[in-house]
Backbone as CSV, one residue per row, in Angstrom:
resi,resn,N_x,N_y,N_z,CA_x,CA_y,CA_z,C_x,C_y,C_z
1,UNK,-17.488,-28.728,-25.648,-16.729,-27.759,-26.398,-15.466,-27.424,-25.612
2,UNK,-14.312,-27.643,-26.222,-13.034,-27.405,-25.568,-12.424,-26.110,-26.087
3,UNK,-12.395,-25.115,-25.225,-11.797,-23.840,-25.613,-10.480,-23.686,-24.884
4,UNK,-9.425,-23.446,-25.647,-8.123,-23.216,-25.044,-8.054,-21.775,-24.545
5,UNK,-7.469,-21.599,-23.385,-7.343,-20.273,-22.799,-6.348,-19.459,-23.617
6,UNK,-6.816,-18.359,-24.171,-5.965,-17.483,-24.980,-5.487,-16.321,-24.120
7,UNK,-4.216,-16.338,-23.767,-3.636,-15.293,-22.930,-2.813,-14.303,-23.748
8,UNK,-2.921,-14.362,-25.072,-2.060,-13.520,-25.908,-2.260,-12.027,-25.661
9,UNK,-3.476,-11.598,-25.378,-3.711,-10.179,-25.126,-3.076,-9.720,-23.817
10,UNK,-3.079,-10.587,-22.810,-2.557,-10.177,-21.506,-1.037,-10.294,-21.408
11,UNK,-0.419,-11.089,-22.280,1.024,-11.275,-22.200,1.799,-9.965,-22.271
12,UNK,1.325,-9.028,-23.073,1.993,-7.742,-23.210,1.197,-6.591,-22.606
13,UNK,0.149,-6.924,-21.877,-0.696,-5.894,-21.275,-0.002,-5.322,-20.043
14,UNK,0.244,-4.030,-20.071,0.905,-3.360,-18.963,0.128,-3.545,-17.664
15,UNK,-1.176,-3.332,-17.715,-2.014,-3.443,-16.524,-1.939,-4.853,-15.930
16,UNK,-2.138,-5.871,-16.759,-2.090,-7.251,-16.293,-0.746,-7.566,-15.653
17,UNK,0.324,-7.215,-16.324,1.659,-7.548,-15.829,2.020,-6.794,-14.553
18,UNK,1.641,-5.527,-14.459,1.907,-4.781,-13.227,1.116,-5.363,-12.059
19,UNK,-0.137,-5.719,-12.302,-0.957,-6.294,-11.222,-0.408,-7.659,-10.807
20,UNK,0.050,-8.441,-11.760,0.631,-9.759,-11.479,1.876,-9.611,-10.604
21,UNK,2.763,-8.718,-10.981,3.982,-8.481,-10.218,3.636,-7.902,-8.848
22,UNK,2.684,-6.980,-8.811,2.282,-6.368,-7.545,1.757,-7.418,-6.573
23,UNK,0.964,-8.350,-7.063,0.460,-9.417,-6.191,1.608,-10.256,-5.639
24,UNK,2.570,-10.598,-6.482,3.716,-11.397,-6.036,4.538,-10.644,-4.993
25,UNK,4.798,-9.372,-5.230,5.573,-8.569,-4.285,4.804,-8.405,-2.974
26,UNK,3.504,-8.152,-3.059,2.688,-8.005,-1.853,2.711,-9.290,-1.033
27,UNK,2.615,-10.436,-1.688,2.655,-11.708,-0.976,4.000,-11.901,-0.284
28,UNK,5.083,-11.475,-0.933,6.416,-11.575,-0.344,6.520,-10.713,0.911
29,UNK,6.116,-9.444,0.808,6.158,-8.546,1.963,5.204,-9.030,3.050
30,UNK,4.043,-9.527,2.661,3.058,-10.015,3.611,3.639,-11.147,4.455
31,UNK,4.380,-12.048,3.826,4.993,-13.159,4.554,5.972,-12.645,5.608
32,UNK,6.699,-11.589,5.298,7.652,-11.009,6.246,6.939,-10.287,7.391
33,UNK,5.850,-9.601,7.091,5.219,-8.712,8.068,4.078,-9.357,8.852
34,UNK,3.575,-10.466,8.363,2.420,-11.128,8.981,2.646,-11.428,10.456
35,UNK,3.875,-11.777,10.828,4.143,-12.120,12.233,3.979,-10.928,13.168
36,UNK,3.886,-9.742,12.595,3.645,-8.538,13.398,2.174,-8.136,13.368
37,UNK,1.351,-8.995,12.763,-0.084,-8.767,12.759,-0.532,-7.631,11.865
38,UNK,0.235,-7.368,10.826,-0.124,-6.259,9.934,0.172,-6.652,8.495
39,UNK,-0.645,-6.136,7.601,-0.458,-6.384,6.171,0.281,-5.203,5.552
40,UNK,0.970,-5.416,4.446,1.706,-4.314,3.814,0.828,-3.111,3.469
41,UNK,-0.402,-3.366,3.040,-1.298,-2.249,2.716,-1.631,-1.444,3.960
42,UNK,-1.811,-2.120,5.085,-2.092,-1.421,6.335,-0.856,-0.670,6.827
43,UNK,0.317,-1.259,6.630,1.558,-0.596,7.029,1.732,0.706,6.260
44,UNK,1.411,0.686,4.983,1.506,1.891,4.167,0.601,2.988,4.715
45,UNK,-0.599,2.610,5.117,-1.537,3.586,5.684,-0.983,4.146,6.990
46,UNK,-0.472,3.274,7.857,0.093,3.757,9.120,1.267,4.698,8.880
47,UNK,2.128,4.361,7.934,3.276,5.221,7.641,2.825,6.587,7.125
48,UNK,1.797,6.588,6.289,1.264,7.862,5.792,0.647,8.662,6.937
49,UNK,-0.119,8.001,7.797,-0.729,8.688,8.937,0.341,9.261,9.871
50,UNK,1.454,8.561,9.975,2.540,8.999,10.844,3.289,10.210,10.264
51,UNK,3.202,10.389,8.963,3.943,11.461,8.290,3.290,12.836,8.439
52,UNK,2.027,12.848,8.808,1.284,14.107,8.911,0.323,14.013,10.090
53,UNK,0.112,15.112,10.791,-0.704,15.075,12.004,-2.133,14.595,11.745
54,UNK,-2.801,15.155,10.752,-4.177,14.772,10.416,-4.349,14.733,8.910
55,UNK,-5.149,13.810,8.483,-5.498,13.677,7.066,-7.012,13.648,6.959
56,UNK,-7.536,14.191,5.874,-8.938,13.912,5.570,-8.946,12.604,4.781
57,UNK,-10.103,11.981,4.728,-10.242,10.740,3.966,-9.841,10.967,2.509
58,UNK,-10.292,12.091,1.945,-9.994,12.402,0.538,-8.499,12.607,0.323
59,UNK,-7.857,13.344,1.231,-6.416,13.589,1.095,-5.625,12.287,1.137
60,UNK,-5.952,11.434,2.098,-5.201,10.188,2.245,-5.454,9.247,1.073
61,UNK,-6.692,9.144,0.629,-6.970,8.255,-0.509,-6.261,8.766,-1.767
62,UNK,-6.240,10.080,-1.952,-5.513,10.641,-3.101,-4.016,10.382,-2.986
63,UNK,-3.458,10.610,-1.812,-2.015,10.428,-1.603,-1.597,8.992,-1.845
64,UNK,-2.428,8.039,-1.415,-2.092,6.625,-1.558,-2.543,6.032,-2.889
65,UNK,-3.288,6.817,-3.685,-3.780,6.293,-4.953,-4.764,5.152,-4.742
66,UNK,-5.569,5.277,-3.710,-6.477,4.223,-3.293,-7.891,4.799,-3.261
67,UNK,-8.858,4.090,-3.817,-10.215,4.632,-3.740,-10.692,4.579,-2.288
68,UNK,-11.659,5.410,-1.979,-12.075,5.571,-0.577,-12.642,4.295,0.028
69,UNK,-13.358,3.508,-0.754,-13.922,2.275,-0.187,-12.804,1.306,0.204
70,UNK,-11.752,1.240,-0.602,-10.598,0.383,-0.276,-9.889,0.917,0.957
71,UNK,-9.743,2.249,1.027,-9.106,2.857,2.196,-9.918,2.552,3.455
72,UNK,-11.221,2.714,3.397,-12.084,2.435,4.560,-11.942,0.975,4.977
73,UNK,-11.938,0.067,4.004,-11.818,-1.369,4.299,-10.487,-1.671,5.000
74,UNK,-9.408,-0.991,4.580,-8.098,-1.213,5.193,-7.940,-0.471,6.517
75,UNK,-8.689,0.598,6.709,-8.638,1.351,7.966,-9.359,0.640,9.106
76,UNK,-10.434,-0.077,8.783,-11.256,-0.700,9.829,-10.445,-1.531,10.823
77,UNK,-9.596,-2.471,10.353,-8.836,-3.247,11.339,-7.842,-2.384,12.120
78,UNK,-7.314,-1.345,11.485,-6.390,-0.439,12.186,-7.116,0.315,13.292
79,UNK,-8.338,0.741,13.016,-9.146,1.415,14.034,-9.553,0.430,15.130
80,UNK,-9.993,-0.736,14.718,-10.422,-1.767,15.675,-9.298,-2.101,16.655
81,UNK,-8.071,-2.154,16.147,-6.923,-2.511,16.979,-6.303,-1.310,17.687
82,UNK,-6.911,-0.126,17.525,-6.439,1.063,18.220,-5.174,1.668,17.627
83,UNK,-4.883,1.373,16.356,-3.675,1.883,15.706,-3.925,3.192,14.968
84,UNK,-5.175,3.425,14.603,-5.568,4.644,13.888,-6.929,5.076,14.410
85,UNK,-7.229,6.345,14.213,-8.530,6.843,14.643,-9.113,7.770,13.586
86,UNK,-10.422,7.774,13.534,-11.168,8.672,12.660,-12.056,9.528,13.542
87,UNK,-11.984,10.834,13.334,-12.769,11.767,14.144,-13.645,12.593,13.219
88,UNK,-14.874,12.803,13.609,-15.801,13.590,12.807,-16.578,12.709,11.861
89,UNK,-17.043,13.309,10.805,-17.780,12.562,9.815,-19.267,12.683,10.011
90,UNK,-19.964,11.806,9.358,-21.417,11.876,9.379,-21.893,12.879,8.353
91,UNK,-22.870,12.590,7.700,-23.573,13.398,6.700,-22.851,14.662,6.218
92,UNK,-21.897,14.470,5.341,-21.229,15.588,4.691,-20.116,16.244,5.485
93,UNK,-19.871,15.788,6.703,-18.801,16.374,7.503,-17.465,15.701,7.206
94,UNK,-16.411,16.462,7.355,-15.057,15.988,7.096,-14.631,14.985,8.174
95,UNK,-14.019,13.894,7.736,-13.463,12.890,8.643,-11.966,13.141,8.742
96,UNK,-11.472,13.302,9.959,-10.037,13.470,10.195,-9.451,12.127,10.614
97,UNK,-8.394,11.718,9.949,-7.728,10.462,10.262,-6.389,10.758,10.913
98,UNK,-6.035,9.960,11.909,-4.755,10.152,12.591,-4.250,8.819,13.132
99,UNK,-2.949,8.746,13.303,-2.331,7.578,13.924,-2.395,7.761,15.441
100,UNK,-2.439,6.656,16.159,-2.441,6.702,17.620,-1.032,6.366,18.125
101,UNK,-0.825,6.529,19.424,0.465,6.147,20.029,0.718,4.650,19.812
102,UNK,-0.333,3.855,19.911,-0.214,2.414,19.674,0.183,2.146,18.218
103,UNK,-0.333,2.947,17.295,0.030,2.813,15.892,1.500,3.127,15.654
104,UNK,2.017,4.137,16.354,3.443,4.478,16.240,4.318,3.337,16.758
105,UNK,3.875,2.710,17.844,4.615,1.559,18.375,4.584,0.390,17.389
106,UNK,3.451,0.236,16.712,3.332,-0.833,15.715,4.319,-0.615,14.574
107,UNK,4.511,0.638,14.174,5.496,0.947,13.125,6.883,0.500,13.578
108,UNK,7.233,0.790,14.823,8.534,0.365,15.354,8.683,-1.153,15.299
109,UNK,7.587,-1.875,15.559,7.623,-3.340,15.548,7.812,-3.903,14.144
110,UNK,7.076,-3.361,13.160,7.133,-3.973,11.834,8.260,-3.431,10.954
111,UNK,8.864,-2.316,11.322,9.895,-1.719,10.473,11.061,-2.670,10.177
112,UNK,11.591,-3.414,11.159,12.671,-4.347,10.808,12.250,-5.398,9.775
113,UNK,11.016,-5.913,9.874,10.530,-6.905,8.908,10.385,-6.267,7.529
114,UNK,9.870,-5.036,7.505,9.741,-4.333,6.230,11.124,-4.098,5.619
115,UNK,12.082,-3.646,6.428,13.439,-3.401,5.924,14.068,-4.676,5.374
116,UNK,13.833,-5.785,6.049,14.353,-7.074,5.588,13.764,-7.439,4.221
117,UNK,12.451,-7.273,4.089,11.788,-7.562,2.803,12.308,-6.617,1.720
118,UNK,12.454,-5.355,2.065,12.930,-4.361,1.096,14.349,-4.695,0.629
119,UNK,15.231,-5.029,1.570,16.612,-5.385,1.198,16.633,-6.582,0.258
120,UNK,15.834,-7.596,0.588,15.795,-8.807,-0.245,15.260,-8.503,-1.638
121,UNK,14.212,-7.700,-1.708,13.624,-7.365,-3.013,14.598,-6.541,-3.846
122,UNK,15.229,-5.545,-3.241,16.174,-4.695,-3.974,17.400,-5.506,-4.381
123,UNK,17.844,-6.409,-3.516,18.989,-7.266,-3.864,18.656,-8.139,-5.075
124,UNK,17.439,-8.661,-5.101,17.005,-9.488,-6.235,17.032,-8.691,-7.538
125,UNK,16.552,-7.457,-7.482,16.504,-6.606,-8.676,17.856,-5.978,-9.007
126,UNK,18.626,-5.696,-7.996,19.852,-4.924,-8.154,19.532,-3.460,-7.895
127,UNK,20.417,-2.793,-7.166,20.192,-1.403,-6.747,19.949,-0.475,-7.939
128,UNK,20.788,-0.593,-8.960,20.685,0.291,-10.128,19.377,0.046,-10.878
129,UNK,19.047,-1.216,-11.048,17.808,-1.573,-11.753,16.588,-1.083,-10.972
130,UNK,16.615,-1.262,-9.630,15.506,-0.815,-8.795,15.316,0.694,-8.934
131,UNK,16.403,1.457,-8.904,16.303,2.913,-9.038,15.671,3.290,-10.372
132,UNK,16.076,2.596,-11.426,15.517,2.873,-12.754,14.034,2.508,-12.812
133,UNK,13.671,1.358,-12.241,12.265,0.934,-12.229,11.427,1.946,-11.460
134,UNK,11.896,2.357,-10.296,11.162,3.318,-9.481,10.957,4.627,-10.226
135,UNK,11.993,5.103,-10.862,11.910,6.341,-11.638,10.922,6.199,-12.793
136,UNK,10.991,5.076,-13.496,10.087,4.838,-14.623,8.634,4.737,-14.163
137,UNK,8.403,4.062,-13.045,7.035,3.931,-12.531,6.471,5.280,-12.115
138,UNK,7.288,6.091,-11.457,6.834,7.422,-11.056,6.489,8.268,-12.273
139,UNK,7.341,8.225,-13.293,7.092,8.994,-14.517,5.806,8.527,-15.194
140,UNK,5.624,7.222,-15.271,4.417,6.671,-15.911,3.167,7.081,-15.131
141,UNK,3.227,6.990,-13.810,2.059,7.348,-12.992,1.695,8.804,-13.195
142,UNK,2.681,9.661,-13.207,2.408,11.089,-13.409,1.833,11.357,-14.804
143,UNK,2.387,10.713,-15.807,1.925,10.913,-17.184,0.499,10.384,-17.394
144,UNK,0.199,9.240,-16.806,-1.118,8.623,-17.006,-2.202,9.292,-16.176
145,UNK,-1.847,9.994,-15.137,-2.837,10.638,-14.267,-2.991,12.127,-14.538
146,UNK,-2.656,12.557,-15.725,-2.820,13.980,-16.096,-4.266,14.301,-16.325
């Protein structure tokens, strides 16, 4: 039985298309940042940790729009490499997350690669178009998460 793959539903699906584009963009940034031993998702976590002295797991997962299991999975290598630390926890206790001095140094190392990727991506889109896309995405996220 030969069934042709019907992609008609996904062609205009917002979720499918955003995830498709997100994967492509992540792969692009990953190629730039990989030489610094960090993935874009981990860099985002380090930058968030650097922005505030301490975060609870719930606060950080909410801020990043990431479920806790995904956050834990991405935190493990950061903790293993001494870039982030988790204090507390255990049976109902609050876990405090923080960046380490080594994590701050890692940000200094990967920032030029991130800036290079960002410049290239924005140049591809055009500054005006990027600003409009960013504004539209923020509005959509706020509207859909009411």
